[in-house]
FIRO-570014 format. One record per residue (C-alpha): residue in three letters; chain; x, y, z. Coordinates in nm, 2 decimals, decimal comma, padded with zeros to 4 digits. Layout:
// FIRO-570014
<"ALA" "A" <X Y Z>>,
...
***
This chain:
// FIRO-570014
<"MET" "A" <00,00 00,00 00,00>>,
<"SER" "A" <00,14 00,34 -00,09>>,
<"PRO" "A" <00,26 00,57 00,19>>,
<"TYR" "A" <00,02 00,84 00,09>>,
<"LEU" "A" <-00,28 00,60 00,13>>,
<"ILE" "A" <-00,15 00,49 00,46>>,
<"ALA" "A" <-00,13 00,85 00,57>>,
<"SER" "A" <-00,49 00,92 00,46>>,
<"SER" "A" <-00,62 00,62 00,66>>,
<"PHE" "A" <-00,44 00,72 00,98>>,
<"LEU" "A" <-00,56 01,07 00,96>>,
<"LYS" "A" <-00,93 00,99 00,87>>,
<"TRP" "A" <-01,04 01,12 01,21>>,
<"ILE" "A" <-00,92 01,47 01,14>>,
<"ILE" "A" <-01,23 01,68 01,05>>,
<"ILE" "A" <-01,14 02,04 01,10>>,
<"MET" "A" <-00,77 02,07 01,02>>,
<"HIS" "A" <-00,51 01,88 00,81>>,
<"ASP" "A" <-00,14 01,89 00,88>>,
<"PRO" "A" <00,02 02,02 00,56>>,
<"ILE" "A" <00,38 01,92 00,64>>,
<"ARG" "A" <00,28 01,56 00,72>>,
<"HIS" "A" <00,08 01,53 00,40>>,
<"LEU" "A" <00,36 01,69 00,19>>,
<"LYS" "A" <00,60 01,44 00,34>>,
<"TYR" "A" <00,39 01,14 00,24>>,
<"LEU" "A" <00,35 01,29 -00,10>>,
<"ARG" "A" <00,72 01,33 -00,14>>,
<"GLN" "A" <00,78 00,98 -00,02>>,
<"SER" "A" <00,53 00,83 -00,26>>,
<"LEU" "A" <00,68 01,01 -00,55>>,
<"SER" "A" <01,03 00,90 -00,46>>,
<"GLN" "A" <00,94 00,53 -00,51>>,
<"ASP" "A" <01,10 00,36 -00,82>>,
<"ASN" "A" <00,89 00,04 -00,79>>,
<"GLU" "A" <00,53 00,18 -00,76>>,
<"SER" "A" <00,28 00,26 -01,03>>,
<"ILE" "A" <00,28 00,64 -01,05>>,
<"GLY" "A" <00,07 00,83 -01,30>>,
<"PHE" "A" <-00,01 01,20 -01,38>>,
<"PHE" "A" <-00,33 01,32 -01,53>>,
<"ILE" "A" <-00,26 01,65 -01,72>>,
<"SER" "A" <-00,56 01,85 -01,81>>,
<"ALA" "A" <-00,68 02,18 -01,95>>,
<"GLY" "A" <-00,55 02,41 -01,67>>,
<"CYS" "A" <-00,19 02,30 -01,71>>,
<"PRO" "A" <-00,09 02,51 -02,02>>,
<"LEU" "A" <-00,20 02,82 -01,82>>,
<"SER" "A" <00,10 02,78 -01,58>>,
<"VAL" "A" <00,36 02,83 -01,86>>,
<"VAL" "A" <00,53 03,17 -01,82>>,
<"MET" "A" <00,55 03,34 -02,15>>,
<"PRO" "A" <00,84 03,58 -02,25>>,
<"GLU" "A" <00,60 03,87 -02,30>>,
<"GLU" "A" <00,28 03,95 -02,10>>,
<"ASP" "A" <00,08 04,00 -02,42>>,
<"THR" "A" <00,15 03,64 -02,54>>,
<"TRP" "A" <00,01 03,48 -02,23>>,
<"PRO" "A" <-00,15 03,23 -02,20>>,
<"LEU" "A" <00,03 02,99 -02,43>>,
<"ILE" "A" <-00,30 02,81 -02,48>>,
<"PRO" "A" <-00,62 02,99 -02,37>>,
<"ASP" "A" <-00,89 02,86 -02,15>>,
<"VAL" "A" <-01,23 02,77 -02,29>>,
<"ALA" "A" <-01,38 03,12 -02,23>>,
<"THR" "A" <-01,09 03,30 -02,41>>,
<"LEU" "A" <-01,08 03,04 -02,69>>,
<"SER" "A" <-01,45 03,10 -02,74>>,
<"ILE" "A" <-01,41 03,47 -02,77>>,
<"PHE" "A" <-01,13 03,41 -03,03>>,
<"ILE" "A" <-01,33 03,18 -03,24>>,
<"ASN" "A" <-01,64 03,41 -03,23>>,
<"GLU" "A" <-01,42 03,69 -03,35>>,
<"GLN" "A" <-01,25 03,49 -03,63>>,
<"LEU" "A" <-01,59 03,37 -03,77>>,
<"LYS" "A" <-01,79 03,68 -03,71>>,
<"ASP" "A" <-01,81 03,75 -04,09>>,
<"ASN" "A" <-01,93 03,40 -04,17>>,
<"GLU" "A" <-02,31 03,43 -04,24>>,
<"LYS" "A" <-02,38 03,07 -04,17>>,
<"TYR" "A" <-02,20 03,10 -03,83>>,
<"THR" "A" <-02,42 03,40 -03,74>>,
<"VAL" "A" <-02,73 03,19 -03,82>>,
<"LEU" "A" <-02,59 02,92 -03,59>>,
<"LEU" "A" <-02,53 03,16 -03,30>>,
<"THR" "A" <-02,88 03,30 -03,35>>,
<"GLU" "A" <-03,04 02,96 -03,33>>,
<"LEU" "A" <-02,82 02,88 -03,04>>,
<"GLU" "A" <-02,96 03,18 -02,85>>,
<"LYS" "A" <-03,32 03,07 -02,93>>,
<"ALA" "A" <-03,23 02,73 -02,77>>,
<"GLU" "A" <-03,11 02,92 -02,46>>,
<"LYS" "A" <-02,75 02,80 -02,49>>,
<"ASN" "A" <-02,44 03,01 -02,42>>,
<"VAL" "A" <-02,31 03,17 -02,75>>,
<"ASN" "A" <-01,99 03,26 -02,57>>,
<"ASN" "A" <-01,90 02,90 -02,49>>,
<"ILE" "A" <-01,74 02,69 -02,76>>,
<"GLU" "A" <-01,84 02,37 -02,59>>,
<"ASP" "A" <-02,21 02,47 -02,62>>,
<"ILE" "A" <-02,16 02,59 -02,98>>,
<"LEU" "A" <-02,00 02,26 -03,09>>,
<"SER" "A" <-02,24 02,05 -02,90>>,
<"PHE" "A" <-02,54 02,23 -03,06>>,
<"LEU" "A" <-02,38 02,22 -03,41>>,
<"ARG" "A" <-02,31 01,84 -03,39>>,
<"SER" "A" <-02,66 01,77 -03,26>>,
<"LEU" "A" <-02,80 01,94 -03,57>>,
<"LEU" "A" <-02,55 01,76 -03,79>>,
<"LEU" "A" <-02,68 01,43 -03,67>>,
<"VAL" "A" <-03,04 01,50 -03,80>>,
<"SER" "A" <-02,95 01,71 -04,11>>,
<"LYS" "A" <-02,94 01,44 -04,37>>,
<"GLY" "A" <-03,20 01,51 -04,64>>,
<"ALA" "A" <-03,34 01,83 -04,50>>,
<"ASP" "A" <-03,24 02,17 -04,36>>,
<"VAL" "A" <-03,23 02,22 -03,98>>,
<"ARG" "A" <-03,29 02,56 -03,83>>,
<"GLY" "A" <-03,20 02,72 -04,17>>,
<"LEU" "A" <-02,88 02,52 -04,22>>,
<"CYS" "A" <-02,82 02,22 -04,45>>,
<"GLU" "A" <-02,59 01,93 -04,39>>,
<"LYS" "A" <-02,31 02,09 -04,59>>,
<"ASP" "A" <-02,34 02,42 -04,40>>,
<"LEU" "A" <-02,31 02,24 -04,07>>,
<"SER" "A" <-02,02 02,02 -04,18>>,
<"ASP" "A" <-01,83 02,33 -04,32>>,
<"LEU" "A" <-01,89 02,52 -03,99>>,
<"GLU" "A" <-01,76 02,22 -03,79>>,
<"GLN" "A" <-01,44 02,21 -04,00>>,
<"ALA" "A" <-01,40 02,59 -03,97>>,
<"ILE" "A" <-01,44 02,59 -03,60>>,
<"CYS" "A" <-01,20 02,30 -03,55>>,
<"ALA" "A" <-00,94 02,46 -03,78>>,
<"GLU" "A" <-00,95 02,77 -03,56>>,
<"ILE" "A" <-00,90 02,55 -03,25>>,
<"VAL" "A" <-00,60 02,38 -03,41>>,
<"LYS" "A" <-00,44 02,72 -03,48>>,
<"LYS" "A" <-00,46 02,81 -03,11>>,
<"LEU" "A" <-00,33 02,46 -02,99>>,
<"ASN" "A" <-00,05 02,43 -03,25>>,
<"VAL" "A" <00,21 02,61 -03,03>>,
<"TYR" "A" <00,55 02,55 -02,88>>,
<"LEU" "A" <00,68 02,57 -02,53>>,
<"PRO" "A" <00,89 02,89 -02,50>>,
<"ASP" "A" <01,20 02,74 -02,34>>,
<"GLN" "A" <01,33 02,43 -02,15>>,
<"GLU" "A" <01,24 02,54 -01,80>>,
<"THR" "A" <00,87 02,52 -01,82>>,
<"PRO" "A" <00,65 02,31 -01,58>>,
<"TYR" "A" <00,63 02,04 -01,86>>,
<"HIS" "A" <01,01 02,02 -01,87>>,
<"ARG" "A" <01,03 02,00 -01,49>>,
<"LEU" "A" <00,79 01,70 -01,49>>,
<"CYS" "A" <00,99 01,53 -01,76>>,
<"SER" "A" <01,31 01,59 -01,56>>,
<"TRP" "A" <01,16 01,42 -01,26>>,
<"ILE" "A" <01,06 01,12 -01,48>>,
<"ARG" "A" <01,41 01,07 -01,61>>,
<"SER" "A" <01,58 01,13 -01,26>>,
<"ILE" "A" <01,53 00,77 -01,15>>,
<"ASP" "A" <01,58 00,44 -01,33>>,
<"ARG" "A" <01,24 00,31 -01,26>>,
<"LYS" "A" <01,12 -00,05 -01,23>>,
<"VAL" "A" <00,76 00,06 -01,32>>,
<"ALA" "A" <00,71 00,30 -01,60>>,
<"VAL" "A" <00,55 00,64 -01,53>>,
<"GLU" "A" <00,21 00,68 -01,71>>,
<"LEU" "A" <00,09 01,02 -01,84>>,
<"PHE" "A" <-00,27 01,07 -01,92>>,
<"THR" "A" <-00,40 01,39 -02,07>>,
<"THR" "A" <-00,73 01,52 -02,21>>,
<"ASN" "A" <-00,54 01,80 -02,40>>,
<"TYR" "A" <-00,51 01,79 -02,78>>,
<"ASP" "A" <-00,18 01,99 -02,78>>,
<"LEU" "A" <00,17 01,86 -02,83>>,
<"LEU" "A" <00,33 02,03 -02,53>>,
<"MET" "A" <00,39 01,70 -02,34>>,
<"GLU" "A" <00,55 01,54 -02,65>>,
<"GLN" "A" <00,77 01,84 -02,70>>,
<"ALA" "A" <00,90 01,84 -02,34>>,
<"LEU" "A" <00,96 01,46 -02,34>>,
<"GLU" "A" <01,15 01,49 -02,67>>,
<"ASP" "A" <01,35 01,80 -02,56>>,
<"LEU" "A" <01,48 01,61 -02,26>>,
<"GLY" "A" <01,54 01,28 -02,44>>,
<"VAL" "A" <01,27 01,09 -02,24>>,
<"PRO" "A" <01,16 00,79 -02,44>>,
<"TYR" "A" <00,78 00,74 -02,45>>,
<"PHE" "A" <00,51 00,54 -02,61>>,
<"ASP" "A" <00,17 00,68 -02,71>>,
<"GLY" "A" <00,00 00,38 -02,86>>,
<"PHE" "A" <00,11 00,44 -03,22>>,
<"VAL" "A" <00,39 00,28 -03,41>>,
<"GLY" "A" <00,53 00,35 -03,76>>,
<"SER" "A" <00,69 00,66 -03,92>>,
<"ARG" "A" <00,50 00,74 -04,24>>,
<"ARG" "A" <00,14 00,68 -04,13>>,
<"SER" "A" <00,17 00,57 -03,76>>,
<"PHE" "A" <-00,11 00,34 -03,67>>,
<"PHE" "A" <-00,25 00,24 -03,32>>,
<"ASP" "A" <-00,11 -00,08 -03,18>>,
<"LEU" "A" <-00,38 -00,22 -02,96>>,
<"ARG" "A" <-00,19 -00,53 -02,86>>,
<"ALA" "A" <00,10 -00,34 -02,74>>,
<"VAL" "A" <-00,13 -00,12 -02,52>>,
<"GLU" "A" <-00,35 -00,39 -02,38>>,
<"ASP" "A" <-00,07 -00,65 -02,32>>,
<"ASN" "A" <00,18 -00,39 -02,20>>,
<"LEU" "A" <00,44 -00,50 -02,47>>,
<"ILE" "A" <00,65 -00,19 -02,42>>,
<"PRO" "A" <01,01 -00,14 -02,27>>,
<"THR" "A" <00,99 -00,05 -01,90>>,
<"HIS" "A" <01,22 00,26 -01,94>>,
<"TRP" "A" <00,97 00,41 -02,19>>,
<"SER" "A" <00,71 00,63 -02,03>>,
<"ARG" "A" <00,35 00,60 -02,15>>,
<"LEU" "A" <00,16 00,90 -02,29>>,
<"TRP" "A" <-00,22 00,84 -02,33>>,
<"LYS" "A" <-00,41 01,11 -02,50>>,
<"ILE" "A" <-00,76 01,02 -02,40>>,
<"HIS" "A" <-00,95 01,29 -02,61>>,
<"GLY" "A" <-00,72 01,27 -02,92>>,
<"SER" "A" <-00,45 01,50 -03,05>>,
<"ILE" "A" <-00,40 01,77 -03,32>>,
<"ASN" "A" <-00,16 01,54 -03,50>>,
<"TRP" "A" <-00,41 01,26 -03,53>>,
<"TYR" "A" <-00,62 01,22 -03,84>>,
<"GLN" "A" <-00,89 00,98 -03,97>>,
<"GLU" "A" <-00,91 00,79 -04,29>>,
<"LYS" "A" <-01,18 00,56 -04,43>>,
<"ILE" "A" <-01,04 00,23 -04,55>>,
<"GLU" "A" <-01,27 -00,03 -04,69>>,
<"ASP" "A" <-01,57 00,13 -04,52>>,
<"GLU" "A" <-01,39 00,14 -04,19>>,
<"LYS" "A" <-01,28 00,46 -04,03>>,
<"LYS" "A" <-00,93 00,44 -03,87>>,
<"VAL" "A" <-00,72 00,69 -03,68>>,
<"TYR" "A" <-00,36 00,75 -03,76>>,
<"ARG" "A" <-00,09 00,98 -03,62>>,
<"SER" "A" <00,09 01,22 -03,85>>,
<"SER" "A" <00,41 01,43 -03,81>>,
<"GLU" "A" <00,22 01,71 -03,97>>,
<"ILE" "A" <-00,07 01,90 -03,83>>,
<"LYS" "A" <-00,39 01,87 -04,04>>,
<"GLN" "A" <-00,59 02,19 -04,00>>,
<"ASP" "A" <-00,92 02,03 -04,09>>,
<"ALA" "A" <-00,90 01,75 -03,84>>,
<"SER" "A" <-01,27 01,79 -03,74>>,
<"HIS" "A" <-01,29 01,42 -03,64>>,
<"LEU" "A" <-01,11 01,49 -03,31>>,
<"ILE" "A" <-01,29 01,48 -02,99>>,
<"TYR" "A" <-01,33 01,86 -02,93>>,
<"PRO" "A" <-01,55 01,97 -02,65>>,
<"SER" "A" <-01,90 01,85 -02,72>>,
<"HIS" "A" <-02,18 01,63 -02,61>>,
<"LEU" "A" <-02,05 01,36 -02,83>>,
<"LYS" "A" <-01,74 01,29 -02,61>>,
<"TYR" "A" <-01,91 00,99 -02,45>>,
<"GLU" "A" <-02,03 00,84 -02,78>>,
<"GLU" "A" <-01,70 00,90 -02,96>>,
<"SER" "A" <-01,50 00,76 -02,68>>,
<"ARG" "A" <-01,64 00,42 -02,74>>,
<"LYS" "A" <-01,46 00,41 -03,07>>,
<"MET" "A" <-01,10 00,31 -03,12>>,
<"PRO" "A" <-00,85 00,42 -03,01>>,
<"TYR" "A" <-01,04 00,62 -02,75>>,
<"LEU" "A" <-01,19 00,31 -02,60>>,
<"ALA" "A" <-00,85 00,15 -02,54>>,
<"LEU" "A" <-00,71 00,46 -02,38>>,
<"ILE" "A" <-01,00 00,50 -02,14>>,
<"ASP" "A" <-00,95 00,13 -02,05>>,
<"GLN" "A" <-00,59 00,20 -01,99>>,
<"LEU" "A" <-00,68 00,47 -01,73>>,
<"ASN" "A" <-00,91 00,21 -01,57>>,
<"ARG" "A" <-00,64 -00,05 -01,57>>,
<"PHE" "A" <-00,38 00,18 -01,42>>,
<"ILE" "A" <-00,60 00,28 -01,12>>,
<"ARG" "A" <-00,68 -00,08 -01,06>>,
<"ARG" "A" <-00,32 -00,18 -01,01>>,
<"LYS" "A" <-00,21 -00,25 -00,66>>,
<"SER" "A" <-00,10 00,06 -00,48>>,
<"SER" "A" <-00,13 00,28 -00,78>>,
<"PHE" "A" <-00,10 00,66 -00,73>>,
<"LEU" "A" <-00,25 00,90 -00,98>>,
<"ILE" "A" <-00,21 01,28 -00,95>>,
<"LEU" "A" <-00,46 01,50 -01,13>>,
<"SER" "A" <-00,35 01,85 -01,23>>,
<"GLY" "A" <-00,56 02,11 -01,41>>,
<"TYR" "A" <-00,87 01,89 -01,40>>,
<"SER" "A" <-01,20 02,04 -01,29>>,
<"PHE" "A" <-01,40 01,71 -01,26>>,
<"ASN" "A" <-01,66 01,84 -01,52>>,
<"ASP" "A" <-01,64 01,54 -01,74>>,
<"GLY" "A" <-01,89 01,28 -01,61>>,
<"HIS" "A" <-01,74 01,00 -01,83>>,
<"LEU" "A" <-01,39 01,03 -01,69>>,
<"ASN" "A" <-01,53 01,08 -01,33>>,
<"ASP" "A" <-01,72 00,75 -01,36>>,
<"THR" "A" <-01,40 00,57 -01,49>>,
<"ILE" "A" <-01,19 00,71 -01,20>>,
<"ILE" "A" <-01,45 00,64 -00,93>>,
<"ASN" "A" <-01,54 00,29 -01,04>>,
<"ALA" "A" <-01,17 00,19 -01,05>>,
<"LEU" "A" <-01,12 00,33 -00,70>>,
<"ILE" "A" <-01,41 00,14 -00,57>>,
<"ALA" "A" <-01,28 -00,17 -00,72>>,
<"ASN" "A" <-00,92 -00,12 -00,58>>,
<"PRO" "A" <-00,91 00,02 -00,22>>,
<"THR" "A" <-00,52 00,02 -00,24>>,
<"ALA" "A" <-00,52 00,28 -00,51>>,
<"MET" "A" <-00,50 00,66 -00,44>>,
<"VAL" "A" <-00,60 00,95 -00,67>>,
<"LEU" "A" <-00,50 01,30 -00,56>>,
<"GLY" "A" <-00,67 01,60 -00,73>>,
<"LEU" "A" <-00,46 01,92 -00,71>>,
<"MET" "A" <-00,70 02,20 -00,76>>,
<"PHE" "A" <-00,61 02,56 -00,86>>,
<"ASP" "A" <-00,71 02,83 -00,62>>,
<"ARG" "A" <-00,94 02,81 -00,32>>,
<"TYR" "A" <-01,21 02,57 -00,21>>,
<"GLU" "A" <-01,48 02,84 -00,21>>,
<"LYS" "A" <-01,56 03,17 -00,38>>,
<"THR" "A" <-01,79 03,44 -00,27>>,
<"SER" "A" <-02,09 03,51 -00,48>>,
<"GLY" "A" <-02,22 03,85 -00,56>>,
<"THR" "A" <-02,46 03,82 -00,26>>,
<"GLY" "A" <-02,18 03,75 -00,02>>,
<"ASP" "A" <-02,27 03,37 00,01>>,
<"GLN" "A" <-01,99 03,11 -00,01>>,
<"ILE" "A" <-02,01 02,89 -00,32>>,
<"GLU" "A" <-01,82 02,57 -00,40>>,
<"ARG" "A" <-01,57 02,62 -00,68>>,
<"TYR" "A" <-01,53 02,25 -00,77>>,
<"GLU" "A" <-01,87 02,11 -00,68>>,
<"HIS" "A" <-01,83 01,77 -00,87>>,
<"ALA" "A" <-01,48 01,71 -00,71>>,
<"TYR" "A" <-01,60 01,77 -00,35>>,
<"ARG" "A" <-01,91 01,56 -00,39>>,
<"LEU" "A" <-01,71 01,27 -00,51>>,
<"ALA" "A" <-01,42 01,30 -00,26>>,
<"LYS" "A" <-01,66 01,32 00,03>>,
<"LYS" "A" <-01,79 00,97 -00,06>>,
<"GLN" "A" <-01,47 00,80 -00,18>>,
<"HIS" "A" <-01,20 00,76 00,08>>,
<"ASN" "A" <-00,91 00,71 -00,17>>,
<"LEU" "A" <-01,00 01,02 -00,38>>,
<"ASN" "A" <-00,83 01,32 -00,21>>,
<"ILE" "A" <-00,87 01,68 -00,31>>,
<"TRP" "A" <-00,63 01,96 -00,23>>,
<"THR" "A" <-00,71 02,32 -00,29>>,
<"PHE" "A" <-00,50 02,62 -00,19>>,
<"ASP" "A" <-00,68 02,67 00,15>>,
<"LYS" "A" <-00,86 02,34 00,22>>,
<"ALA" "A" <-00,85 01,97 00,15>>,
<"ILE" "A" <-01,08 01,66 00,15>>,
<"ILE" "A" <-00,87 01,38 00,28>>,
<"GLY" "A" <-01,02 01,04 00,36>>,
<"THR" "A" <-01,36 01,19 00,30>>,
<"ASN" "A" <-01,30 01,46 00,57>>,
<"LEU" "A" <-01,31 01,83 00,47>>,
<"GLY" "A" <-01,06 02,05 00,66>>,
<"THR" "A" <-00,84 02,35 00,64>>,
<"TRP" "A" <-00,46 02,34 00,64>>,
<"HIS" "A" <-00,34 02,43 00,99>>,
<"ASN" "A" <-00,04 02,65 01,07>>,
<"VAL" "A" <00,31 02,50 01,10>>,
<"LYS" "A" <00,62 02,60 01,29>>,
<"ASP" "A" <00,92 02,75 01,13>>,
<"ASP" "A" <01,16 02,48 01,24>>,
<"VAL" "A" <01,01 02,20 01,03>>,
<"ASP" "A" <01,15 02,05 00,71>>,
<"LEU" "A" <01,28 02,36 00,52>>,
<"ASP" "A" <01,24 02,19 00,18>>,
<"LEU" "A" <00,87 02,14 00,24>>,
<"LEU" "A" <00,82 02,48 00,42>>,
<"LYS" "A" <00,89 02,64 00,09>>,
<"PHE" "A" <00,56 02,51 -00,04>>,
<"VAL" "A" <00,36 02,63 00,26>>,
<"CYS" "A" <00,23 03,00 00,24>>,
<"ARG" "A" <00,09 03,19 00,54>>,
<"ASN" "A" <-00,12 03,50 00,46>>,
<"LYS" "A" <-00,37 03,72 00,63>>,
<"LYS" "A" <-00,73 03,62 00,55>>,
<"THR" "A" <-00,82 03,97 00,47>>,
<"GLU" "A" <-00,64 04,31 00,49>>,
<"GLU" "A" <-00,83 04,41 00,80>>,
<"SER" "A" <-00,80 04,07 00,98>>,
<"THR" "A" <-00,51 03,95 01,19>>,
<"ASP" "A" <-00,61 03,58 01,13>>,
<"ILE" "A" <-00,35 03,39 00,94>>,
<"GLU" "A" <-00,45 03,11 00,69>>,
<"THR" "A" <-00,22 02,84 00,56>>,
<"LEU" "A" <-00,21 02,78 00,18>>,
<"ILE" "A" <-00,07 02,49 -00,02>>,
<"LYS" "A" <-00,05 02,59 -00,38>>,
<"LEU" "A" <00,04 02,26 -00,55>>,
<"GLY" "A" <-00,28 02,31 -00,76>>,
<"ASP" "A" <-00,07 02,54 -00,97>>,
<"PHE" "A" <00,10 02,31 -01,21>>,
<"SER" "A" <00,41 02,53 -01,20>>,
<"VAL" "A" <00,44 02,51 -00,82>>,
<"PHE" "A" <00,37 02,13 -00,83>>,
<"THR" "A" <00,65 02,07 -01,08>>,
<"ASP" "A" <00,88 02,29 -00,86>>,
<"PHE" "A" <00,80 02,03 -00,59>>,
<"LEU" "A" <00,90 01,76 -00,82>>,
<"LYS" "A" <01,22 01,94 -00,90>>,
<"LYS" "A" <01,30 01,96 -00,53>>,
<"ILE" "A" <01,24 01,58 -00,49>>,
<"ILE" "A" <01,51 01,52 -00,76>>,
<"GLY" "A" <01,77 01,70 -00,55>>,
<"THR" "A" <01,65 01,53 -00,22>>,
<"SER" "A" <01,66 01,19 -00,39>>,
<"LYS" "A" <02,02 01,25 -00,51>>,
<"GLU" "A" <02,12 01,36 -00,16>>,
<"ASP" "A" <01,97 01,05 -00,01>>,
<"ARG" "A" <02,15 00,82 -00,26>>,
<"ASN" "A" <02,49 00,99 -00,17>>,
<"VAL" "A" <02,45 00,94 00,21>>,
***
């Protein structure tokens, strides 16, 4: 059983306050193992942590809200797109959310054969889908600015130990940032595809784990901007290319079709891989940048945790547990995450100011200055308000940049331990 899971079990009785140093110690110990199944789930919030050379270039990849604004601006002169947004408003959907726009468009496309739907024919809808996806690809086809980004720090940690069990990287992102960082640092990895001209998905290698141990695994659960689809003998197959295809509208971009599409290959195999990983004895999966808004993924994670009580999933959430609404009431920022963690003992959630550990919600309590200095660097103590004298303790590992700084510190600690 992983040290982190043992810690959570021992501290189950804590209801009001959690000891940040104790939990950071167990996290560091778990991540220092070379013979345990350790995985990372990299999601949409992670690219926001990359510091850009100039302020006006940030973020490297925008969040959904900013991406939606960009796409609406790019397609504002497209008459068919204007019709689509008008119909979207009539359906009481959000015209400023690309997820709602694509979901609505694809629902119309499903029933458009042989007749117009809301003033749009099948070709109109198909052309709009390709136009939207092309704009998304433009925003995602970017490069990391240097070799000291959070992605590079994660890859440095991966290659720091000759591991007996390969590290597994899961991501819902379509970008190529993880691939770039792995290749920049010479970390060998396998993403399910083999071949050089038209790389194809090797299902047997994935399911039977026929991969060298020193290769990390990179599983892109929702597809990638360098995947494309071809129809061969009435069968649609997905391939990986060295070139980005701007019209790759078959990819699983945000839409209501995620669940339906994910039952197809290779997405089915990649979801199964996440399930298999969590079901391994004493597996430890860390989620970063994930908001728990994907019901399909939530079901996969929770069902695997129920089946395997020795597994642990730790969700590192950005910012605080609660926000204040316009009326002054406290509202939950990550409603789905809290609801799941309060019922599942081996799903722990850390926010900046609070945590749910072993199903118990509590704040981080204050620590003394004479504790482990390496860990003390990741504990912040601030006044709750400018007027108040009350001090709150913050653990900011929900920031992907801070978390990878934590990993970087582990590399130095591990080397010191080996030299003793």
